[in-house]
TIBADO-193819 format. One record per residue (C-alpha): x, y, z. Coordinates in steps of 0.25 Angstrom, whole numbers, plus 5000, padded with zeros to 4 digits. Layout:
N
XYZ ...
***
This chain:
420
499650635126 499750525135 500150375134 498650325136 498250425127 499250385115 498850245118 497350275115 497650345103 498650235098 497450135100 496450235091 497550225080 497650075081 496150075079 496150185066 497350105061 496349985060 495350055054 496350125044 496749975039 495249965032 495550085025 497050025020 496249905017 495249975008 496550055001 497149924997 495749864992 495549984983 497149984979 496949854974 495649824968 495749884955 496749774951 495549674952 494549764944 495349814932 494349764921 493249824928 494049954932 494449974917 492949964912 492550054924 493650174920 493450124906 495150114905 495950004901 496949934911 498050014910 497350134912 496650074924 498050044931 498350184928 497050224936 497250124947 498650174948 498250314950 498050264965 499450264968 499550414963 498650464974 499050354984 500550404984 500350554983 499250554995 500150445003 500850585006 499550665010 499150545019 500550555026 500250715027 498850685033 499150585042 500350665048 499550785048 498050735052 498150615057 497450495053 495950525055 495850625045 496950555034 496250415034 494850465032 495250545021 495950435014 494950335015 493850425011 494550464997 494850314996 493350284997 493050394987 494150334977 493350204978 492150264973 492550344962 492950214956 491550174953 491550284944 491750234930 492750334924 494250324923 494350474931 493650424942 494450304941 495650384943 495250484953 494550354961 495950294961 496850414965 495750434976 495950284981 497350304981 497350454988 496450384999 497250255000 498550345003 497950375018 497750225021 499050165024 499750275029 498450305038 498650165044 500150185046 499950325052 498850255063 499650125065 500950215069 500250275079 499450155084 500650055084 502050055090 503250075081 503649935083 502349865077 502249985067 502549915055 501749775059 500449895058 500949945046 501049805040 499749775045 499149885038 499649865025 499249715026 497749765028 498149855016 498549735007 497349655012 496449765006 497449754994 497349604994 495749604996 495649704984 495949594975 495749464984 494249514987 493949624976 494549534963 493649414966 492249514968 492549584955 492849444948 491449414953 490949534947 490849634958 490649784952 491849854955 490949984958 490449894969 491749874974 492250024973 491050064980 490949984991 492550014993 492250164992 491150175002 491850075012 493250165011 492350285016 491750215026 493050175031 493550335030 492450375040 492950275049 494350315049 493750445052 493050405064 493950305069 495450375067 495850445079 496150605077 496750625090 497750705098 499050635092 498550675077 498250815082 499550825087 500150775073 499250875066 499751005074 501150965074 501150935059 500451075056 501651145060 502451065050 502451085034 501350975028 502550915020 503450905031 503150765036 503550735022 504750805021 505250715032 504850575026 505250615013 506650665017 506950535024 507650435012 507150315021 505650365016 505950365001 506550215003 505350155011 504350215001 505150164987 505350034994 503850014998 503350074985 504249964977 503749844986 502249914986 502249914972 502049764967 500949754974 500149884972 500549894958 500649744953 499749664963 498749764965 498649824951 499149734942 499349594946 498149544942 498149574927 499649524926 499149384932 498049394924 498849424912 500249394914 500049254922 498549214916 497949204930 496449224931 495749334938 495549274950 497049224951 497649354947 496749424958 497149334968 498649334965 498649484964 497949504978 498949404985 499949514985 499149614994 498649485002 500149455004 500249595010 499349555020 500349475027 501549525023 501449685028 501149635042 502149515042 503249605037 502949725046 502949625057 504249565053 504949725052 504249745067 504849605072 506249615067 506249765070 506749785055 506249835042 507249815030 507549675032 505949645031 505749755020 506849675010 506449535013 504949575010 505449634996 506349524993 505149434995 504449504985 505349484975 505449344977 503949334976 503849414963 504949324957 504249194960 502949254954 503549284941 504649184938 504149064947 502649074946 502448914948 503048924961 502048984968 500449034963 500449194961 499549214972 500549164981 501749244975 500949374976 500549334990 502149324994 502349464986 501449534995 501849465007 503149515006 502949644998 502349695013 503849735014 503249865006 502749905020 503949905029 504450045022 503150105029 503650075041 505150115039 504750245033 503950275046 505250235056 506150325046 505450445048 504950535060 503550485068 502950625065 502850595050 502350445050 501050475042 501950545031 502950435030 501850335027 501250435017 502650465012 502950315009 501650295003 501950404994 503350344990 502850204989 501550214980 502350324973 503150214968 501950124964 501450254958 502850244949 502850094947 501450074943 501350134929 502750084927 502249954930 501049964922 501950014910 502749914910 501949784913 500449834913 500449874900 501049744894 500249664902 499249614890 500249634878 501249544883 501449414878 502449364888 501549354900 502549294909 503749394905 502849504909 502449454922 503849434925 504349574920 503149644929 503549574939 504949604940 504649754940 504049734955 505349634957 506249744953 505549864961 505649764975 507049754972 507249924972 506549904985 507449814991 508549904987 508050024993 507749955005 509049945009 509250105009 508250105020 508550125035 508050005045 507050075054 506449955061 506849955076 507749845074 508649935067 510149945071 510550055078 511750145075 512550075086 512249945081 512749975067 514050015074 514249895080 513949805068 
***
């Protein structure tokens, strides 16, 4: 393939990446929306609040496991078929949420998790083909920016609509139909070219799991996933699932204030992800920005928990969101720490580990603090203990980050280390 052909396909991959952002935006809208319709969903599925959280949490079961499938599919078949399948499954999962039964709720949420698992790896796959290495972290940061804008919209926009009386079935019907339309749009827009065919031909000669053998045998991959998972968890578990409830019951916020405060974390990501990605590309180093972001997350949480009068909760949560954009930096590191021929699998692997951490922490947090949300009398202490849970997790992430090898182009060479 000549250079001109390569440039031509690069252009089409960028166009496909832009369209893939819509899919990823919908991923986060659907992921975060249940947090602002707890009473309505509880009534629809005929379950109590704790059981509803368990149903909503099943999203991460299929999200984490199907991330591995998404990685294999991307490396073997390319983005066209993988993204179409993911978006179609997601749309079906939304439609299933319209059926008033606990079973359909569980199946629908499992479908939603499975479909969403293809969104981010697919966008990163397209970005890695459409952008140069020196701007990849920025592109990944912008991808996550759009996703978290969707997460913010899932609460910022959907919350007031529900408050004003919109039926939840109207939301799930319109979202499901639009997602299916996007699926077919991805089918027609995403290129299926000679590059993807070469990838498919090469990988058919390999074991199906060979890319994951490469990725998972690298300790750096595990460090990346654990760090990202611990930094993601305060957003995915607390802000997108529990925060509205905690603000209402522990801090006595009204529904509107609680919703806005919760949504500010995702809104903070809109700025934090591209900003921190840009900084890592600018200084050509990953680890310093990663550690700084994690430390700033702790500072934001300490202020929210112990000095709430210094700043309103919505600003504290916004600061937390900006800083937690650091959770995306390991996504650049894992791709740089593994061979180029396993790009899709590397992203699938880190998603699997990241949301495997979420899958483990979600029921633990629910058991320790969710079940006691209504019964505790000391609301301030309960809120602080719940926040301390996340501070401990972030601190562990910082410690693990010291085991990471610097992969930015500004890392010291062996010769420079000897001189130093």
